[in-house]
C-alpha positions in Angstrom: -20.5 0.5 -33.7 -21.2 -1.9 -30.7 -23.5 -0.7 -28.1 -21.4 -1.7 -25.3 -18.7 1.0 -25.1 -15.4 -0.6 -23.7 -13.3 1.5 -21.3 -9.6 1.3 -22.5 -6.4 1.8 -20.1 -2.8 2.2 -20.8 -0.3 0.0 -18.7 3.4 0.6 -18.5 6.3 -1.2 -16.8 9.5 0.3 -16.3 12.9 -0.9 -14.9 16.5 0.2 -14.7 19.1 -1.7 -16.3 22.9 -1.6 -16.3 25.0 -0.9 -19.4 25.0 -4.6 -20.3 21.2 -5.0 -20.1 20.9 -6.6 -16.9 18.2 -5.5 -14.5 19.2 -3.3 -11.6 15.9 -2.2 -10.3 12.2 -2.4 -11.0 8.7 -2.8 -9.6 9.5 -6.4 -8.3 12.7 -5.2 -6.6 10.8 -2.2 -5.4 8.3 -4.4 -3.7 11.1 -6.6 -2.1 12.9 -3.5 -0.6 9.6 -1.8 0.4 8.5 -5.1 2.2 12.1 -5.5 3.8 11.8 -1.7 5.0 8.3 -2.2 6.5 8.8 -5.7 8.0 12.5 -5.6 8.9 13.1 -9.1 7.6 14.1 -10.8 4.3 12.4 -14.1 5.4 9.1 -12.3 6.3 9.2 -10.2 3.2 9.6 -13.3 1.0 6.8 -15.0 2.7 4.4 -12.0 2.2 5.4 -11.7 -1.4 5.1 -15.5 -2.0 8.7 -15.9 -3.1 11.5 -18.2 -1.8 14.1 -16.7 0.5 16.7 -17.7 -2.2 14.9 -15.8 -4.9 14.6 -12.5 -2.9 18.2 -13.0 -1.5 19.4 -13.4 -5.3 17.7 -10.2 -6.3 19.1 -8.2 -3.5 22.5 -9.5 -4.3 22.3 -8.9 -8.0 21.3 -5.3 -7.3 24.2 -4.8 -5.1 26.6 -6.3 -7.4 25.3 -4.2 -10.3 25.3 -0.9 -8.3 28.3 -1.6 -6.5 26.5 -0.5 -3.1 25.2 -2.3 0.0 21.4 -2.4 0.2 20.8 -4.0 3.5 22.2 -3.8 7.1 21.9 -7.0 9.1 20.8 -6.4 12.4 22.4 -8.6 14.9 20.8 -10.3 18.0 18.2 -8.2 20.0 14.7 -9.5 21.1 13.6 -9.9 17.6 16.6 -12.2 16.7 18.1 -10.1 14.0 16.5 -9.0 10.9 17.6 -6.6 8.1 17.0 -2.9 7.4 17.7 -0.8 4.5 21.0 1.3 4.1 20.4 4.9 3.5 21.3 4.5 -0.2 18.6 1.8 -0.5 15.9 4.1 1.1 16.9 6.7 -1.3 16.7 4.4 -4.4 13.3 3.0 -3.2 11.9 6.5 -2.7 13.2 7.7 -6.2 11.9 4.7 -8.0 8.5 5.2 -6.3 8.4 8.9 -7.5 9.6 8.1 -11.0 7.1 5.1 -11.4 4.3 7.3 -10.2 5.2 10.1 -12.4 5.5 7.9 -15.4 2.1 6.3 -14.7 0.4 9.7 -14.5 2.1 11.1 -17.6 1.3 7.9 -19.6 -2.3 8.2 -18.5 -2.4 11.8 -19.6 -0.8 11.1 -23.0 -3.2 8.2 -23.6 -6.2 10.1 -22.7 -5.2 12.9 -25.1 -4.3 10.5 -28.0 -7.2 8.1 -27.6 -10.1 10.4 -26.7 -12.3 10.8 -29.7 -14.1 14.1 -30.1 -17.9 13.8 -29.4 -20.1 13.7 -32.5 -22.1 16.8 -33.2 -26.0 16.2 -33.7 -27.2 17.3 -37.0 -30.5 19.2 -36.1 
């Protein structure tokens, strides 16, 4: 047995699909909506996430089409020049996905630990 004991970890990815197998929401979209909620701008969120505006907008539109719900409210005018904010539905979706993701990570860590923790060897004295 090697002297260097390696620590192992489990990794999980989850996403929500519609009945035709198209992605509706996942960690990438969670990050997009969270950034828009925090910053108030699609353009600034795209820049922070190192994505193009077009890629971010495409994912937002796809989610809206697949859920049949509006996700963003366009703020018009004002000193900030506009921007966007999440609809109450989108805020709820972000919150629920975050909760689900956190629970799945915690449970998978617990299951992994139970399944892959070897019992300690007893000394023969």
